[in-house]
N, C-alpha and C positions, 0 to 999 in steps of 0.2 A: 504493500500500500504506500501511496505517496501522501503524507500528512502535510497539510497546508495550514499555517497559522496566519490569520488575517487580522491585522492590528487596527483597531479604531480608538477614537478618543472623543471626548465631548465636543460636539459641533462639527463632526466629520461630514463630508458630502455624501449623501446616501447613494447617489448614482455610481460612485466609484466602488461601491460594494458589489456591483454587478459582475465583477471578476469572478465571484463565487459561482455564478450561473454557468460560466464557461466550464468549470470543473464538473458541475452537475450534469450538463449535457454530454460531456466527454464520457462520464460513467454510463450514460444511456447507450452509447455507441459500442461499448465493449462487452465481451462475454461475461465479465464479472467486474464490479466496481474497482477502479484503481485509486480514486482520490477520496480522501476524507478531509474535513476542514474543521477548525475551531475558530470562532471569532473571539479575539483576545482584547483585553484592556488592562489598564494598570490595577484597578480595584475589583474588576469583575462586576457582574450584575448588569442591569439595564443601562445603556448609554444612549443619550439622545443625539440624533443627527442635527444638522443645521436647519432642517425643515421641521424638526420636532418629533419625527418618527424614532422610536426607541428600538434598539436591538439587544438581545440577551448576549452576554459575553462571559468568558472565563477569565479569571485573573492570571497575570503572568505567573509562571511557575517553573518547574524543572522539566516539563515535558519537552522532548526534542521534536523539531519539525524539519521535514525535508526542505520545505520552502516557506519563507516568511515574507509576507507582503504588507506594506503600510498603505492604507487608503489616504485620500486627499481631503482637502478642505476648500471652502470658497475664498479663504484668506490664508496668509502665511502665519503660522503660529510656532512658538518655541516649544519644542518637545520637553516634557517633564524629565527630570533626572532619571526616574525609573524607566520611562519609555526609551530614552537614549541608551541606558545600560542594557536593557533587554535587546535592543537592536545590535549593540556591539557583541553581546554574547551569542546572538543568533548568527551573526556573520562568521563567528568561529566554529559554530556547531552545525550549521545548515548547509545543504548543497548549494543553495542559491537564496538570494534575498533581493527584494524589489520594492518598488513604490509607485503608486499612481499619483499623477497630478502634483500637488504641493507636498505629498508625502516624501518626495525627493529631498525637501528641505530637512526633514527629520534624519534621513540618512546622512546628509551633509553635516548637520549639527553634531551627529555622532562621530564625525571624522571618517566615515566609511567611503566617501566619494572622492577623497583627496587624490588627485592625479588620474581620476577615472572619467571616462566619457559618460554623460548623462543628459537627460532632458527633463523638462517640467512644463507646466501650462505656459503658453506664450505670454500671458499677461504678467507673469512673474519672473521672466528671464532677467530683467534688469536687476531685480532684488537679489536673485541668485548670483549674478555676476559681482555685485557689490559686496554681498555678505560672504560669499564663498568663491573667491577668485581662483582657488586651487582646483575647482571642478572644471573639467573640460566640457563645457556646456555645448550641446548641439541643440540650439534653441528652436529649430524649426522641424524637429523630428517627431514622429508619432510615438515611437518607442526606441530605446537604445539598450543594447546589451554590451557590457564590458566584463568579460569573464563570468563570475557568478553573480554580478550585480546587474539588475534590470530596472529601468525607469521608463515611465510613459508620460505622455502629455495629459491634458486635462480631460475630465468628464468621460465620454465614451471610449477614449483611447485605452482605458483599462481593459476593455474587451479585446482590443488588438494585442495588448500585453498578454492577457490570458491565453489567447489563441496561439501566440508564439511559444508560450510555455508548454501548452498541450502538444504542439507540433514537435517540440524538442523531445518530449517524453514518448509520444505515441505515433508520430509520423504525420505526414501531410494529409492523408485520407481522413484520419479522425478529426483533425483540425477543420478540414473542409466540411465534414458532417456537422460539426458544432456550429460553424458559421451559418450553414444553411438552416439549421433548426432555429437559430437565434435571429434569422433574417438580417444578417449583416454582411457587408462586403468581405469576401475571403481573399486574403486579409490585407489590410493596408500595410504596405511595406514600412519598415521602421523609419526609413529616411523620407517618407512622404511628408509633404508640407502640412502643417497644422491649419493653414489658412485656406479659405475658399473665396474665389473671386465673386461667385454669385452672392455669397453672404455679405461681402464687403460693399457690393454695389447698392443693395437694398433700395430699389426704386419704390416710390410711394403708390403708384397707380397700377391697376391691372394691365393697362395697355403696354407699359414699358416692361412689366414682368413677363407678359406674353412674348414680347419681342426678344427678351433675353433667353427665355426658355426655348423659343424657336431657334435662336442662334446656337445655343448649346447642343441641340439635337441635329443641327445642319452645318456643322463646322466645315465640312468639306466644300460647301458652297462658297461663292464669292462673298456673300453677305454684304451687299452694297446697302447704302442708306435707303434706296428705293425698296429693296427686298425686305429690310427690317421694318420700314414704315408701313408696308402692306400688312405685315404680321401684326402690327400694332393698330391697324385701321386708322392711320393718320397720313396726312400728306408728308412728303419728304421734308419740306421746310418746317412744318410743325414738329415732326418727329425729332429732328436734330436739336431744336430749341428745347423741347420738353425733356428729351433724354439727358441733355447736359444739366438742366435745372434739377432733375431728380437724382442723378448719379454723381454729378460733379466731374464727369468725364465725357469726352467725345465718343461717339459710337465706335470709331476706329480703334481708339485706345482700349475700350472695354472688350471688344472682340479679340484684340490681341491678347488680353489677359486670359480670356476664356480658352483661346487656342493654346496658350502656353501652359495653362494648368492641365488641360487635357493631354497635351504632349508629354508633360512630366509624368503624369500618372501612367501613360502607356510605356514610357521608358523604364519606370520603376517596377511595373508589374508584368511586363511582357518582354519577349526577346526578339522584337522586330527590328529590322534595319532602320537606322536614323532616317534614311530617305523615305521609307514607308510611313514612318511616324509623321514626317513633315507633310506628306501627301494627304494622309488620312485626317489630319487636323486642320487642313486648309492653308498651311503655310506655303505649300507648293514646292519649295526647294529648301534644302538643308541650311543654306547660308542665311536665308531670311529667318528661319527658326532659330538659328544660332544667335543672331543679333537680338531677337526677342528674349531669349533665355538670358543673355548677358544683361539686358535691361531689367529683367524681373528678378533674377537670382544671382547675378554677378558671376555666373559660371556657364560654360557651354554645355550642351546636352551630353557630350561624351564624358565629361568630368562627373556629372551627376550619375550617369550609368555606371561608371567605374566605382564610385563611392558606394552605390547601392549593392553592387556585386560583392565588393569587399566586405560590407556589413553582413551580407548573406553568408559568405564563406566563414565568417567569424562566429556566426550564430550556432 
Protein backbone atom coordinates (compact mmCIF):
# COMPACT_ATOMS: atom_id res chain seq x y z
CA UNK A 1 0.00 0.00 0.00
CA UNK A 2 1.03 3.60 -0.63
CA UNK A 3 0.10 5.66 2.41
CA UNK A 4 -0.41 9.36 1.73
CA UNK A 5 -0.50 11.97 4.47
CA UNK A 6 -2.34 15.14 3.43
CA UNK A 7 -1.55 18.08 5.71
CA UNK A 8 -4.15 20.80 6.34
CA UNK A 9 -4.28 23.75 8.72
CA UNK A 10 -6.96 26.29 9.74
CA UNK A 11 -8.06 28.35 6.75
CA UNK A 12 -6.74 25.98 4.07
CA UNK A 13 -8.25 26.19 0.60
CA UNK A 14 -10.75 23.36 0.22
CA UNK A 15 -10.22 22.93 -3.52
CA UNK A 16 -6.60 21.88 -3.01
CA UNK A 17 -7.84 18.88 -1.04
CA UNK A 18 -9.14 17.52 -4.37
CA UNK A 19 -5.79 15.80 -4.76
CA UNK A 20 -7.25 13.06 -2.54
CA UNK A 21 -9.84 12.28 -5.22
CA UNK A 22 -7.05 11.43 -7.66
CA UNK A 23 -5.91 8.60 -5.39
CA UNK A 24 -9.52 7.51 -4.84
CA UNK A 25 -10.12 7.13 -8.58
CA UNK A 26 -6.75 5.42 -9.03
CA UNK A 27 -7.90 2.74 -6.58
CA UNK A 28 -11.05 2.26 -8.65
CA UNK A 29 -8.98 1.42 -11.73
CA UNK A 30 -6.82 -1.22 -10.04
CA UNK A 31 -7.54 -4.85 -9.18
CA UNK A 32 -7.05 -4.00 -5.52
CA UNK A 33 -6.67 -0.63 -3.79
CA UNK A 34 -3.14 0.76 -3.79
CA UNK A 35 -3.59 4.07 -1.95
CA UNK A 36 -4.70 4.92 1.55
CA UNK A 37 -4.65 8.41 2.99
CA UNK A 38 -4.89 10.30 6.25
CA UNK A 39 -5.78 13.97 6.53
CA UNK A 40 -3.39 15.40 9.12
CA UNK A 41 -3.18 18.54 11.23
CA UNK A 42 -1.18 19.78 14.19
CA UNK A 43 -3.82 19.03 16.85
CA UNK A 44 -6.19 16.66 15.05
CA UNK A 45 -9.96 16.92 15.09
CA UNK A 46 -12.09 19.10 12.80
CA UNK A 47 -10.21 21.80 10.87
CA UNK A 48 -12.12 24.57 9.09
CA UNK A 49 -11.23 25.54 5.54
CA UNK A 50 -11.23 29.12 4.24
CA UNK A 51 -14.88 28.70 3.13
CA UNK A 52 -15.93 27.31 6.52
CA UNK A 53 -16.26 23.65 5.56
CA UNK A 54 -14.63 21.45 8.20
CA UNK A 55 -12.74 18.22 7.64
CA UNK A 56 -11.81 15.59 10.20
CA UNK A 57 -8.08 15.12 10.77
CA UNK A 58 -5.56 13.05 12.68
CA UNK A 59 -2.88 14.76 14.76
CA UNK A 60 0.75 14.60 13.69
CA UNK A 61 2.26 11.47 15.17
CA UNK A 62 4.81 8.76 14.58
CA UNK A 63 3.08 7.11 11.62
CA UNK A 64 5.22 6.82 8.49
CA UNK A 65 3.88 7.94 5.13
CA UNK A 66 5.17 7.09 1.68
CA UNK A 67 4.03 10.49 0.41
CA UNK A 68 3.29 13.68 2.33
CA UNK A 69 1.42 16.55 0.65
CA UNK A 70 0.66 20.01 2.04
CA UNK A 71 -2.46 21.73 0.74
CA UNK A 72 -2.61 25.44 -0.07
CA UNK A 73 -4.37 28.58 1.07
CA UNK A 74 -5.88 31.70 -0.45
CA UNK A 75 -3.11 33.72 1.24
CA UNK A 76 0.46 33.01 2.31
CA UNK A 77 0.72 32.02 5.96
CA UNK A 78 3.63 31.18 8.22
CA UNK A 79 3.65 27.51 9.13
CA UNK A 80 3.55 26.74 12.84
CA UNK A 81 6.74 25.31 14.42
CA UNK A 82 5.01 21.95 14.76
CA UNK A 83 3.99 21.92 11.09
CA UNK A 84 7.49 22.80 9.89
CA UNK A 85 9.03 20.19 12.18
CA UNK A 86 6.64 17.57 10.82
CA UNK A 87 7.58 18.47 7.24
CA UNK A 88 11.30 18.23 7.99
CA UNK A 89 10.81 14.83 9.59
CA UNK A 90 8.68 13.68 6.67
CA UNK A 91 11.35 14.78 4.19
CA UNK A 92 13.78 12.40 5.92
CA UNK A 93 11.36 9.48 6.26
CA UNK A 94 9.08 9.65 3.20
CA UNK A 95 9.75 8.65 -0.40
CA UNK A 96 8.46 11.98 -1.63
CA UNK A 97 6.99 15.19 -0.27
CA UNK A 98 4.95 17.81 -2.07
CA UNK A 99 2.77 20.88 -1.82
CA UNK A 100 -0.11 22.43 -3.71
CA UNK A 101 -0.44 26.17 -4.28
CA UNK A 102 0.88 28.21 -1.33
CA UNK A 103 1.78 25.01 0.51
CA UNK A 104 5.12 25.44 -1.25
CA UNK A 105 5.80 28.30 1.16
CA UNK A 106 5.57 25.84 4.06
CA UNK A 107 8.17 23.62 2.41
CA UNK A 108 10.36 26.67 1.82
CA UNK A 109 9.88 27.86 5.41
CA UNK A 110 11.06 24.45 6.56
CA UNK A 111 14.21 24.90 4.46
CA UNK A 112 13.32 21.97 2.22
CA UNK A 113 13.33 23.81 -1.10
CA UNK A 114 16.73 25.49 -0.79
CA UNK A 115 18.48 25.07 -4.14
CA UNK A 116 15.55 23.13 -5.59
CA UNK A 117 13.22 23.87 -8.47
CA UNK A 118 9.65 24.61 -7.41
CA UNK A 119 6.51 26.50 -8.33
CA UNK A 120 3.51 28.07 -6.59
CA UNK A 121 0.40 30.09 -7.42
CA UNK A 122 1.23 32.81 -9.95
CA UNK A 123 -0.20 35.52 -7.67
CA UNK A 124 2.44 34.77 -5.01
CA UNK A 125 5.61 34.30 -7.03
CA UNK A 126 6.86 37.77 -6.08
CA UNK A 127 6.56 36.97 -2.40
CA UNK A 128 8.32 33.65 -2.87
CA UNK A 129 11.20 35.37 -4.67
CA UNK A 130 11.53 37.97 -1.92
CA UNK A 131 11.14 35.65 1.06
CA UNK A 132 12.93 32.60 -0.31
CA UNK A 133 15.45 33.67 -2.97
CA UNK A 134 17.29 30.36 -2.59
CA UNK A 135 14.38 28.52 -4.23
CA UNK A 136 14.80 28.01 -7.98
CA UNK A 137 11.32 29.25 -8.79
CA UNK A 138 9.63 28.22 -12.03
CA UNK A 139 6.90 30.78 -11.76
CA UNK A 140 4.80 29.81 -14.77
CA UNK A 141 4.70 26.01 -14.39
CA UNK A 142 1.68 23.88 -13.52
CA UNK A 143 3.80 21.56 -11.40
CA UNK A 144 7.49 20.89 -10.85
CA UNK A 145 9.37 17.81 -9.71
CA UNK A 146 12.89 18.07 -8.33
CA UNK A 147 13.94 14.68 -7.02
CA UNK A 148 11.60 13.67 -4.21
CA UNK A 149 10.07 17.17 -3.97
CA UNK A 150 6.92 18.06 -5.90
CA UNK A 151 5.11 21.41 -6.02
CA UNK A 152 2.14 22.65 -8.03
CA UNK A 153 0.48 25.91 -8.95
CA UNK A 154 -2.78 27.05 -7.41
CA UNK A 155 -6.29 25.60 -7.19
CA UNK A 156 -6.97 22.82 -9.73
CA UNK A 157 -3.24 22.31 -10.42
CA UNK A 158 -3.28 19.99 -7.40
CA UNK A 159 -5.12 17.52 -9.66
CA UNK A 160 -2.32 17.69 -12.22
CA UNK A 161 0.13 17.06 -9.39
CA UNK A 162 -1.88 14.06 -8.20
CA UNK A 163 -2.09 12.65 -11.73
CA UNK A 164 1.67 12.96 -12.11
CA UNK A 165 2.20 11.07 -8.85
CA UNK A 166 -0.21 8.33 -9.95
CA UNK A 167 1.53 8.10 -13.31
CA UNK A 168 4.86 7.66 -11.54
CA UNK A 169 3.40 4.88 -9.36
CA UNK A 170 1.04 3.09 -11.74
CA UNK A 171 1.85 4.16 -15.28
CA UNK A 172 0.26 6.38 -17.89
CA UNK A 173 -2.80 4.18 -18.51
CA UNK A 174 -4.00 4.41 -14.92
CA UNK A 175 -3.40 8.17 -14.83
CA UNK A 176 -5.34 8.50 -18.07
CA UNK A 177 -8.25 6.53 -16.59
CA UNK A 178 -8.30 8.80 -13.53
CA UNK A 179 -8.26 11.95 -15.64
CA UNK A 180 -11.12 10.65 -17.76
CA UNK A 181 -13.20 9.75 -14.71
CA UNK A 182 -12.55 13.16 -13.17
CA UNK A 183 -13.36 14.85 -16.50
CA UNK A 184 -10.09 16.77 -16.62
CA UNK A 185 -7.45 17.21 -19.29
CA UNK A 186 -4.96 14.36 -19.30
CA UNK A 187 -2.79 15.83 -18.14
CA UNK A 188 -1.39 19.32 -18.31
CA UNK A 189 2.36 19.06 -18.61
CA UNK A 190 4.33 20.46 -15.73
CA UNK A 191 5.83 23.25 -17.78
CA UNK A 192 2.52 24.44 -19.19
CA UNK A 193 1.69 28.06 -18.47
CA UNK A 194 -0.59 28.91 -15.54
CA UNK A 195 -2.13 31.77 -17.50
CA UNK A 196 -4.95 31.71 -20.04
CA UNK A 197 -5.32 34.30 -22.78
CA UNK A 198 -9.11 33.81 -22.84
CA UNK A 199 -9.36 34.49 -19.11
CA UNK A 200 -7.17 37.57 -19.28
CA UNK A 201 -9.10 39.16 -22.15
CA UNK A 202 -12.46 38.99 -20.25
CA UNK A 203 -14.79 40.83 -22.65
CA UNK A 204 -17.98 42.26 -21.14
CA UNK A 205 -20.53 41.45 -23.85
CA UNK A 206 -21.70 38.23 -25.44
CA UNK A 207 -20.85 39.56 -28.89
CA UNK A 208 -17.13 39.85 -28.23
CA UNK A 209 -17.13 36.60 -26.27
CA UNK A 210 -18.67 34.87 -29.29
CA UNK A 211 -16.01 36.32 -31.54
CA UNK A 212 -13.22 35.09 -29.28
CA UNK A 213 -14.78 31.64 -28.95
CA UNK A 214 -15.10 31.51 -32.73
CA UNK A 215 -11.47 32.54 -33.12
CA UNK A 216 -10.22 29.92 -30.67
CA UNK A 217 -12.00 27.13 -32.58
CA UNK A 218 -10.95 28.44 -36.02
CA UNK A 219 -7.30 29.39 -35.48
CA UNK A 220 -6.30 27.81 -38.78
CA UNK A 221 -8.38 30.50 -40.56
CA UNK A 222 -7.02 33.90 -41.48
CA UNK A 223 -9.32 35.48 -38.83
CA UNK A 224 -9.58 38.89 -40.42
CA UNK A 225 -11.51 41.68 -38.75
CA UNK A 226 -14.31 41.06 -41.22
CA UNK A 227 -14.54 37.36 -40.27
CA UNK A 228 -14.53 38.13 -36.55
CA UNK A 229 -17.03 40.95 -36.96
CA UNK A 230 -19.41 38.56 -38.71
CA UNK A 231 -19.13 36.11 -35.79
CA UNK A 232 -19.97 38.99 -33.42
CA UNK A 233 -22.82 40.24 -35.66
CA UNK A 234 -21.22 43.69 -35.90
CA UNK A 235 -19.86 45.77 -38.72
CA UNK A 236 -16.05 45.63 -39.05
CA UNK A 237 -15.76 49.26 -37.92
CA UNK A 238 -17.99 48.69 -34.87
CA UNK A 239 -16.22 45.45 -34.04
CA UNK A 240 -12.74 46.98 -33.98
CA UNK A 241 -13.87 49.81 -31.70
CA UNK A 242 -15.92 47.64 -29.30
CA UNK A 243 -13.27 44.92 -29.16
CA UNK A 244 -10.59 47.36 -28.08
CA UNK A 245 -12.89 49.03 -25.54
CA UNK A 246 -13.73 45.68 -23.90
CA UNK A 247 -10.37 43.90 -24.01
CA UNK A 248 -7.84 46.71 -24.13
CA UNK A 249 -6.22 45.10 -27.17
CA UNK A 250 -6.54 45.16 -30.92
CA UNK A 251 -8.11 42.08 -32.53
CA UNK A 252 -4.77 41.24 -34.17
CA UNK A 253 -2.91 41.23 -30.86
CA UNK A 254 -5.57 39.12 -29.15
CA UNK A 255 -5.59 36.55 -31.96
CA UNK A 256 -1.80 36.30 -31.78
CA UNK A 257 -2.09 35.53 -28.05
CA UNK A 258 -4.68 32.82 -28.71
CA UNK A 259 -2.52 31.30 -31.45
CA UNK A 260 0.58 31.39 -29.25
CA UNK A 261 -1.19 29.76 -26.32
CA UNK A 262 -2.60 27.00 -28.54
CA UNK A 263 0.80 26.43 -30.15
CA UNK A 264 2.54 26.17 -26.79
CA UNK A 265 0.02 23.60 -25.60
CA UNK A 266 0.59 21.53 -28.75
CA UNK A 267 4.36 21.75 -28.33
CA UNK A 268 4.16 20.65 -24.70
CA UNK A 269 1.63 17.86 -25.10
CA UNK A 270 2.30 16.44 -28.57
CA UNK A 271 5.26 15.41 -30.69
CA UNK A 272 4.41 17.29 -33.86
CA UNK A 273 7.00 19.07 -36.01
CA UNK A 274 7.26 22.81 -35.40
CA UNK A 275 6.15 23.40 -38.99
CA UNK A 276 2.93 21.45 -38.38
CA UNK A 277 2.20 23.34 -35.16
CA UNK A 278 2.68 26.66 -36.96
CA UNK A 279 0.30 25.60 -39.73
CA UNK A 280 -2.38 24.14 -37.44
CA UNK A 281 -2.50 27.24 -35.21
CA UNK A 282 -2.74 29.70 -38.09
CA UNK A 283 0.77 31.15 -37.97
CA UNK A 284 1.48 29.73 -41.38
CA UNK A 285 5.25 29.56 -41.10
CA UNK A 286 7.61 28.74 -38.20
CA UNK A 287 9.43 32.07 -38.32
CA UNK A 288 6.23 34.02 -37.70
CA UNK A 289 5.42 31.71 -34.79
CA UNK A 290 8.95 32.08 -33.42
CA UNK A 291 8.63 35.88 -33.32
CA UNK A 292 5.27 35.57 -31.52
CA UNK A 293 6.79 33.19 -28.94
CA UNK A 294 9.66 35.59 -28.28
CA UNK A 295 7.16 38.40 -27.64
CA UNK A 296 4.96 36.25 -25.38
CA UNK A 297 7.46 34.05 -23.53
CA UNK A 298 10.91 35.46 -24.27
CA UNK A 299 11.88 32.04 -25.73
CA UNK A 300 11.49 30.38 -29.12
CA UNK A 301 9.32 27.25 -29.48
CA UNK A 302 12.33 24.92 -29.72
CA UNK A 303 13.64 26.01 -26.31
CA UNK A 304 10.24 25.44 -24.69
CA UNK A 305 10.03 21.99 -26.29
CA UNK A 306 13.52 21.02 -25.07
CA UNK A 307 12.74 22.23 -21.54
CA UNK A 308 9.50 20.26 -21.50
CA UNK A 309 11.23 17.09 -22.70
CA UNK A 310 13.98 17.54 -20.12
CA UNK A 311 11.39 17.86 -17.36
CA UNK A 312 9.63 14.74 -18.62
CA UNK A 313 12.86 12.73 -18.61
CA UNK A 314 13.58 13.82 -15.03
CA UNK A 315 10.10 12.84 -13.81
